[in-house]
Residue, then its C-alpha position, 0 to 999 in steps of 0.5 A: m531460456e528453458s521453461l519452468l512453468q507453463v500455464n495453458r488456457l487456464s479458466v477458473s470460476f467461482f460459484s454461488r447459489d444463483k450465479e457464476v463468476e469467471a475470475v480467470r478466462g483462458v490465461s496462458f503464459e510461461v515462466r523461464k528458469g532464472e527470470t522474473l515475470g511480472i503480472v500486473g492489473e487492477s484489483g479483480s483482474g485475476k492476478s491473485v486467483t491465477a497465483r493461488t490456482i498454481m499453488r492449488l490454494l483455492p477451496s473447491p467449492p466455491s472455486l472450480v478450475k473449468s479448463g486448462e493445464i498448469l505444467f510445472q517441470g513437465e507435470n500437470l499440477a491441476y491433477k495432483t492430489d492434495s497430498e502430492m501438492e503438500q510435497i510440492r508447496g514449500r519444496d519446489i514452489g514457495m509463496i510470499f503473501q501480501d499481508p505478513m502479519s496474517s500469514l505468520n502464526p502469532t503463537m509460534r516463534i519466528g525460528e520455528q516457523i522457518e523450521e517447519s518446511l526444513v524438517k518436512h521437506r529437507k528432512l533435517s534434524k531439529s538442530e540442523a533446522r535451527r542452524e539453517a533457520i538462523e542462516m536464512l534470517r541472516m540471508v534475508g538481512i536480519s542480523n542477530g539471528e540467534e536472538r531473533y529466532w526466539q521472538y514472535p511476529h508481533e515483535f517485528s516491524g512490517g518490513m521485518r515480517q516480510r523478510v521472514m516470509i521470504a526466508i520461509a518461502l526460500a528455506c527449501r531453495p524452491s525453483l519458483l517463488i510466487a510473490d503476491e503483492p509483497t510490498t503493497s503495505l510497506d513504505v518506500t524505503i522498506q519496499a526498496q529493501i525487500l525488492h533488493q533482497m529478493k533480487e539478491l537471493q534470486r541471483r544467489l539461488g537461481t530461483s524464478i519469480i512471479l511478481i504480482t503487483h499493481d505498482l508499475g514502478v516496482v515492475a520496471g525495476m524487477c521484471d524481465r517480462v510482463v503480463v497485463m491482466k484485465d477482467g480475468e484475461i491477459v490483454e498484453t504480454g511482452t518484455t518489460d522494455d517493450i511494455f513500457s516503451a511501446p504498449q499496445h493495448p489501451y488498458t496498458i496505456r491507461l495504466l502507464n498514464s496513471l503513474p505519477r512521476l517525480n520528474e513531471k512538473k506539477k500542473p497549475k492549480p485551478a482557481p477556486l470557485v468559492a471566495r477566500p476569507a478576507d483575513d490572512r490568518p491560517l485556517l488551521e494552526v498547530r502549535s507544539l502538538k504532542q501525543y504520547f502513549n503510556l505502554g506501562k512499565g515506564q514505557i512511553v511512546k512519543a508518537v507526535n513530539d512537538v509538531s507545529f505547522d499552519i494550513r491556509a484556507g484552500e491549501t493542501l498540506g501533504v504529510v509524508g513519512e514511513s509507518g510509525s512516523g506519527k502522520s496519522t496520529t497527528g491527524r487524529a490528534i488535530l480532530r481530537l479523535n485522540e486527546p492530545t498530550g500537549g500543545e494547541v490546535l486552533f481552527k479559525g482562531i478557536p483553540l480546540n483543546r478548550l472546547n467541551r464535548g458538545e462544542m467539539k461535536t458542533m466544531r466537527r461539522h467543519m472538520q472531517m476525516i477520510f479514513q485509510d481503509p475503505y473496507a473497514s471504515l464502512n459498516p457492512r450492516l448498513r445500506i449506503v443511504d444510512i452510512i452517509g445519512e448517519a452524519l446528517d442525523v447526528h448533526g440534525i440537518a437531515g430534514g425529512k426522509q425524502a430530503r435525507l434521501r435526496r441529499v444522499e443521492e446528490l452526494l453520491e453523484m457528486v463523487g461520481l457514483s449513481a443515485s441508485h447505489a444508495m440502497r446497496y450494501p458496502h460489499e457490493f462495491s469495489g475498493g475505489q467505489r467504497q473510497r468514493i462513498g467514504i468521501a461522500r460521507t465526509l462531505a455530507i455535513e459540508p466541512e471546510f477542512i478534511v484530514c485525508d488519512e492515507p486515502l489511496s494506500a489500499l487502491d490500484v494506481s489507476i483508481q488512485a489517480q481517479i480519487v486524486k482527481l476527484l479530491e482536486e475537483l471537490q477542492q476547487r468547487l467547494g473551497l476545501t482545505y486538506l491535510f493529505i497524509a500518505h507515504d506515496l511521495s509521487m502522488v503527494k507531490h502532485i496534489s499538495d501545495r506544501v509538503a511536511v516530512m515526518y520522522k519519529g514524531k517530528i517534522v524534519e522538513l517542510a517546504e513548497s511541493e516543487e522545492l522539496y522534491e527538487n532540492p531536499q535538504h534533510a537526509y531523511t527526505k533524500s532517503l525517501l525520495a531516492a527509494i521511490p522505484v523508477p517507472d522506467p526500465k530503460v533508466e541507465s543509472k539511478k543512485s538509490f538510498v536503501p536504509d538498513e533497518e537494523s541500523l536505523k535504531a542507532d543511526p536515525y537516518g541510516l547514513e552510516r551503514s546504509r547500502f546504496v544500490e544502483v538500477k541498471k536497465g531495470h535491475w537492482v545491483a548493490v554498489a557499495e557500503a556508504 
């Protein structure tokens, strides 16, 4: 196959006042016409820096391309002027960014944002550009393009916004599309839609794709060849089949071994090291919990609508579902971080809704939360010793200054960090380390029950495996009870004793972990399970359920109009309308 892009010995550094960080070191690879090349690796491996260097989107300073060349259709992009690159971006090379909400202009209508590149690069008139923009919306699976054209980004869901980003990137029919973590923040069913859409458009337009991701399941279903990056270098490259069946580098092997797989049997849970309560009453009882939000003008959102379940001491109850299903709102309502609209929550038989503010503060010593975003949940102005120690201060259990410091150091070592980290600031830590700090803060006041609100969603697959192992070890050692909220069903299966599936504010299915995955009863559960990408490019055939987002409004489980697709040797292929 003819080469479209060649990156040769590329090295990129970032400079601050006192040091140089080598983000990319001697990277070389090629992209052939019509193929999909996957670039995988953990955060900080240099994937996104490489992509942005190809597009010449890194500011200089602080970045500097120290050496190498980027040959696109025979021309070296490294020496193009800014004005020359403006002509290439959008017209010849398109890019889909990770976060569609921050990439779209909130003050411009969707149609106008698609039109921009059409007018600039294809020199279309305003009316021609509008017709083409509406056609692009239809092409990426957004119906009612004439109406959607006039809407703003905030009126679209996350999956729909990502479709718009694809439409913008492909509007000028570029030869190369760079997709930088395009599905990281999306649920499995929406992810399946986006990947299927990209593959279908590639087939129709002949576009080459660089897919940057840390999800190896996505790579197996999408890519022809794979580049594995670690610490700014390429450690392995090969066909997708070779990488998955016979990985050579220890880092690649570790990444593949970190993948949770639905077809693997769940490991037996180790016996707890602490005694269980003598009585058989559940630790937490949730009865007909409701959480409504009044948006004004008669609009009421029933985020949690009549939810009931129990959690036994020492158990992990997993809660899964798409964004907007009510998972996180349920967790916050249980802890009264949001005041529930109705229903009752009992902790050790005590009705939490009847406690006053002081009593609830005392109760929170026993009930804590690990938050989703390890970057936003830590105060950037405080040292770690004060972030963790603050919980000790609030509940009056800090002791003296030295006792407080010793407790913080003990907690840091408990979660796999060093006592010396206590005097550092959050920005000096990686995402996985920050999540460990968040867990240490949660454990500071020795709670019995913890709501884990999407604690893995911002982390790479190998870091996810480390955090899950840590949570399991802490549960065994301290006798903790978890409500584990996530949309990664593979990981939930392995950490949870039972799993509850939520959809539009209700629990539609609740069962033992193995039972739910082996014998799902509800149509929505089946759709979630079938949408999980298979981390094996040699899977000959796997029926996958891909709900059509527009049809979900009229048909709650997407059963009537949803497409079924089939994976054949790693490629998504549309089979038939259901």
